[in-house]
C-alpha positions as a Markdown table, in Angstrom:
| # | Residue | x | y | z |
|---|---|---|---|---|
| 1 | Met | -125.4 | 109.4 | 143.1 |
| 2 | Ala | -125.6 | 111.7 | 145.7 |
| 3 | Ala | -126.4 | 108.9 | 148.2 |
| 4 | Gln | -122.9 | 106.9 | 147.1 |
| 5 | Tyr | -121.1 | 110.1 | 147.2 |
| 6 | Asp | -121.6 | 110.2 | 151.0 |
| 7 | Lys | -120.8 | 106.8 | 152.1 |
| 8 | Arg | -117.6 | 107.2 | 150.3 |
| 9 | Ile | -117.1 | 110.2 | 152.5 |
| 10 | Leu | -118.2 | 108.6 | 155.5 |
| 11 | Trp | -115.9 | 105.9 | 155.2 |
| 12 | Ala | -113.5 | 107.7 | 154.1 |
| 13 | Val | -113.4 | 109.5 | 157.3 |
| 14 | Leu | -114.6 | 106.5 | 159.5 |
| 15 | Gly | -112.0 | 104.4 | 158.2 |
| 16 | Pro | -109.0 | 106.3 | 159.6 |
| 17 | Val | -110.8 | 106.9 | 163.0 |
| 18 | Cys | -111.2 | 103.5 | 163.4 |
| 19 | Gly | -108.3 | 102.3 | 162.8 |
| 20 | Val | -106.2 | 104.9 | 164.6 |
| 21 | Leu | -108.7 | 103.8 | 168.2 |
| 22 | Cys | -108.1 | 99.9 | 167.4 |
| 23 | Ile | -104.4 | 100.9 | 167.5 |
| 24 | Gly | -104.6 | 103.1 | 170.6 |
| 25 | Leu | -106.6 | 100.5 | 172.3 |
| 26 | Ile | -104.0 | 98.0 | 171.2 |
| 27 | Thr | -101.3 | 99.6 | 172.6 |
| 28 | Thr | -103.2 | 100.9 | 175.8 |
| 29 | Ile | -103.4 | 96.9 | 176.9 |
| 30 | Val | -100.1 | 96.2 | 175.9 |
| 31 | Cys | -98.5 | 99.1 | 178.4 |
| 32 | Leu | -101.3 | 97.7 | 180.7 |
| 33 | Val | -99.9 | 93.8 | 180.1 |
| 34 | Leu | -96.6 | 95.0 | 180.3 |
| 35 | Met | -96.9 | 97.0 | 183.4 |
| 36 | Phe | -99.3 | 95.0 | 185.6 |
| 37 | Gly | -98.4 | 91.7 | 184.2 |
| 38 | Pro | -96.2 | 89.0 | 185.6 |
| 39 | Thr | -92.5 | 89.9 | 186.4 |
| 40 | Ser | -90.5 | 87.8 | 183.9 |
| 41 | Gln | -88.0 | 85.6 | 184.7 |
| 42 | Ser | -84.8 | 87.3 | 183.9 |
| 43 | Gln | -86.2 | 90.3 | 185.8 |
| 44 | Arg | -87.3 | 88.0 | 189.1 |
| 45 | Asn | -83.4 | 87.1 | 188.7 |
| 46 | Glu | -82.0 | 90.5 | 188.6 |
| 47 | Met | -84.0 | 91.4 | 191.6 |
| 48 | Thr | -82.7 | 88.3 | 193.1 |
| 49 | Glu | -79.2 | 89.3 | 192.6 |
| 50 | Tyr | -80.1 | 93.3 | 194.2 |
| 51 | Tyr | -81.4 | 92.2 | 197.0 |
| 52 | Arg | -79.0 | 89.0 | 197.7 |
| 53 | Asn | -76.2 | 91.9 | 197.3 |
| 54 | Ser | -77.6 | 95.2 | 198.9 |
| 55 | Glu | -76.5 | 96.3 | 202.5 |
| 56 | Tyr | -79.4 | 96.1 | 204.7 |
| 57 | Leu | -79.7 | 99.1 | 207.8 |
| 58 | Thr | -81.0 | 98.1 | 211.2 |
| 59 | Ile | -83.8 | 100.6 | 212.6 |
| 60 | Tyr | -85.6 | 101.0 | 215.5 |
| 61 | Gly | -89.2 | 102.8 | 216.0 |
| 62 | Lys | -92.9 | 102.2 | 216.2 |
| 63 | Ile | -95.2 | 100.6 | 213.9 |
| 64 | Ser | -97.8 | 103.1 | 213.3 |
| 65 | Gly | -100.2 | 101.1 | 210.9 |
| 66 | Tyr | -100.1 | 97.5 | 209.6 |
| 67 | Arg | -102.0 | 96.2 | 206.9 |
| 68 | Ser | -102.1 | 93.1 | 205.0 |
| 69 | Phe | -103.1 | 92.0 | 201.8 |
| 70 | Asp | -102.9 | 89.0 | 199.9 |
| 71 | Arg | -99.3 | 88.8 | 198.7 |
| 72 | Glu | -97.6 | 91.4 | 201.3 |
| 73 | Ala | -98.0 | 93.5 | 204.3 |
| 74 | Ile | -97.4 | 97.6 | 204.4 |
| 75 | Phe | -96.5 | 98.9 | 207.5 |
| 76 | Asn | -95.8 | 102.4 | 208.4 |
| 77 | Phe | -92.9 | 102.9 | 210.6 |
| 78 | Glu | -91.8 | 105.6 | 212.7 |
| 79 | Leu | -88.4 | 106.0 | 213.7 |
| 80 | Asp | -87.1 | 106.9 | 217.2 |
| 81 | Glu | -85.6 | 110.3 | 217.1 |
| 82 | Asp | -82.3 | 108.5 | 218.9 |
| 83 | Cys | -82.5 | 106.1 | 215.9 |
| 84 | Ile | -82.1 | 109.2 | 213.6 |
| 85 | Asn | -79.8 | 110.4 | 215.1 |
| 86 | Ser | -77.5 | 107.5 | 215.1 |
| 87 | Leu | -77.3 | 106.9 | 211.3 |
| 88 | Thr | -74.4 | 108.6 | 209.3 |
| 89 | Glu | -74.2 | 111.0 | 207.1 |
| 90 | Glu | -74.3 | 108.8 | 204.0 |
| 91 | Gln | -77.4 | 106.7 | 205.5 |
| 92 | Leu | -79.2 | 109.8 | 205.9 |
| 93 | Lys | -78.5 | 111.2 | 202.4 |
| 94 | Ser | -79.8 | 107.0 | 201.2 |
| 95 | Phe | -83.2 | 107.8 | 202.4 |
| 96 | Asp | -83.5 | 111.3 | 200.7 |
| 97 | Glu | -81.6 | 109.4 | 197.7 |
| 98 | Thr | -84.6 | 107.3 | 197.4 |
| 99 | Trp | -87.6 | 109.4 | 198.8 |
| 100 | Ile | -88.1 | 107.8 | 201.9 |
| 101 | Ser | -88.9 | 109.9 | 205.0 |
| 102 | Val | -86.5 | 109.3 | 207.6 |
| 103 | Ala | -88.7 | 109.9 | 210.2 |
| 104 | Ser | -91.7 | 108.0 | 209.1 |
| 105 | Ala | -91.0 | 105.1 | 206.2 |
| 106 | Arg | -93.1 | 103.0 | 204.5 |
| 107 | Tyr | -92.2 | 99.1 | 204.2 |
| 108 | Glu | -93.7 | 95.4 | 203.1 |
| 109 | Phe | -92.9 | 92.2 | 204.0 |
| 110 | Pro | -93.6 | 89.4 | 201.9 |
| 111 | Thr | -96.5 | 87.5 | 203.3 |
| 112 | Asn | -93.9 | 84.1 | 203.8 |
| 113 | Cys | -92.0 | 86.8 | 206.3 |
| 114 | Glu | -95.7 | 88.0 | 207.7 |
| 115 | Lys | -96.3 | 84.2 | 208.3 |
| 116 | Val | -93.5 | 83.6 | 210.3 |
| 117 | Leu | -93.6 | 86.9 | 213.0 |
| 118 | Arg | -97.1 | 85.2 | 212.9 |
| 119 | Asp | -96.4 | 81.9 | 214.1 |
| 120 | Asn | -93.5 | 83.4 | 216.1 |
| 121 | Gly | -96.2 | 85.5 | 218.3 |
| 122 | Phe | -95.3 | 88.9 | 217.1 |
| 123 | Phe | -99.0 | 89.6 | 216.6 |
| 124 | Asp | -99.6 | 89.1 | 220.1 |
| 125 | Leu | -98.0 | 92.3 | 221.0 |
| 126 | Met | -99.8 | 94.6 | 218.2 |
| 127 | Lys | -103.0 | 96.8 | 219.0 |
| 128 | Thr | -105.8 | 97.9 | 217.0 |
| 129 | Asp | -106.8 | 101.2 | 215.9 |
| 130 | Glu | -110.6 | 102.9 | 215.6 |
| 131 | Arg | -109.4 | 102.1 | 211.6 |
| 132 | Gly | -108.6 | 98.9 | 212.2 |
| 133 | Tyr | -104.6 | 98.6 | 211.6 |
| 134 | Leu | -102.5 | 97.6 | 213.6 |
| 135 | Tyr | -100.1 | 99.2 | 215.6 |
| 136 | Ser | -97.3 | 98.8 | 218.2 |
| 137 | Glu | -96.7 | 100.6 | 221.3 |
| 138 | Glu | -93.3 | 99.0 | 222.3 |
| 139 | Thr | -90.2 | 99.9 | 220.3 |
| 140 | Val | -89.7 | 97.4 | 217.6 |
| 141 | Thr | -86.1 | 96.6 | 215.6 |
| 142 | Ile | -86.2 | 96.0 | 212.0 |
| 143 | Ile | -83.9 | 95.6 | 209.3 |
| 144 | Val | -84.6 | 96.9 | 205.7 |
| 145 | Asn | -83.2 | 97.2 | 202.8 |
| 146 | His | -84.3 | 101.1 | 202.8 |
| 147 | Thr | -83.9 | 101.6 | 199.2 |
| 148 | Ser | -85.7 | 99.6 | 196.7 |
| 149 | Trp | -84.7 | 97.5 | 192.9 |
| 150 | Tyr | -87.1 | 99.8 | 191.5 |
| 151 | His | -87.6 | 103.6 | 193.0 |
| 152 | Glu | -91.2 | 103.2 | 192.7 |
| 153 | Asp | -91.2 | 99.9 | 195.3 |
| 154 | Thr | -91.7 | 99.9 | 198.9 |
| 155 | Pro | -88.2 | 98.4 | 200.6 |
| 156 | Tyr | -88.4 | 95.1 | 202.1 |
| 157 | Ala | -88.2 | 94.6 | 205.6 |
| 158 | Val | -86.4 | 91.2 | 206.5 |
| 159 | Gly | -85.9 | 91.3 | 210.5 |
| 160 | Leu | -87.9 | 91.9 | 213.0 |
| 161 | Ser | -87.4 | 92.0 | 217.0 |
| 162 | Val | -88.4 | 93.6 | 220.1 |
| 163 | Gly | -86.4 | 93.8 | 223.0 |
| 164 | Asp | -84.2 | 90.5 | 223.2 |
| 165 | Thr | -86.7 | 88.7 | 221.4 |
| 166 | Val | -86.1 | 88.2 | 217.4 |
| 167 | Tyr | -89.3 | 87.5 | 215.8 |
| 168 | Leu | -88.1 | 87.0 | 212.2 |
| 169 | Asp | -83.9 | 86.7 | 212.2 |
| 170 | Phe | -82.3 | 88.4 | 208.8 |
| 171 | Glu | -81.1 | 85.3 | 207.4 |
| 172 | Thr | -84.4 | 83.7 | 207.5 |
| 173 | Gly | -85.9 | 87.1 | 206.6 |
| 174 | Lys | -83.6 | 87.6 | 203.6 |
| 175 | Glu | -84.2 | 84.2 | 202.0 |
| 176 | Leu | -88.0 | 84.5 | 202.1 |
| 177 | Leu | -87.8 | 87.9 | 200.5 |
| 178 | Ile | -85.5 | 85.9 | 198.1 |
| 179 | Asp | -88.0 | 82.9 | 197.8 |
| 180 | Tyr | -90.9 | 85.4 | 197.6 |
| 181 | Ile | -89.3 | 87.4 | 194.7 |
| 182 | Gln | -88.6 | 84.3 | 192.6 |
| 183 | His | -92.0 | 82.2 | 193.0 |
| 184 | Asp | -94.3 | 84.5 | 194.1 |
| 185 | Met | -93.8 | 87.8 | 193.0 |
| 186 | Tyr | -96.8 | 88.6 | 190.8 |
């Protein structure tokens, strides 16, 4: 009888423990799918409206590091001191509100915008550093939404020029961003 009694105690203890572990595992999987799964169409529509109606800012400086990935390219942008000094108090405040450094900000190009930059010869101007990152020696003017739809997202750049040469115009870049959100964003 003692062996039978021990099995009941074992199952009385293991049953709830296994149940809690299974519920925890299922909850973790659901949370990961919600966090890293595909973006829903309703969320895409909200993002589209946000970026279609947002204010964009023209800034200039140098690209200090540029890396390209499957779906986007991320680059670090160091604003010129003259550019920083030309920003209004409201624009400077918006950088603080979105936790973006005014001196050195990080922006993103969707791959369809990067393709236009590549096709128009922008990357011919770029240099490669010892880490393999691209950077610019010339002053680059970019048009950005320096706020983002979700506070942890990297803001998007939708226009780029060097001097009088426009490599990605604002209207094209903005429409490519909208297309990326609607069709290619994961």
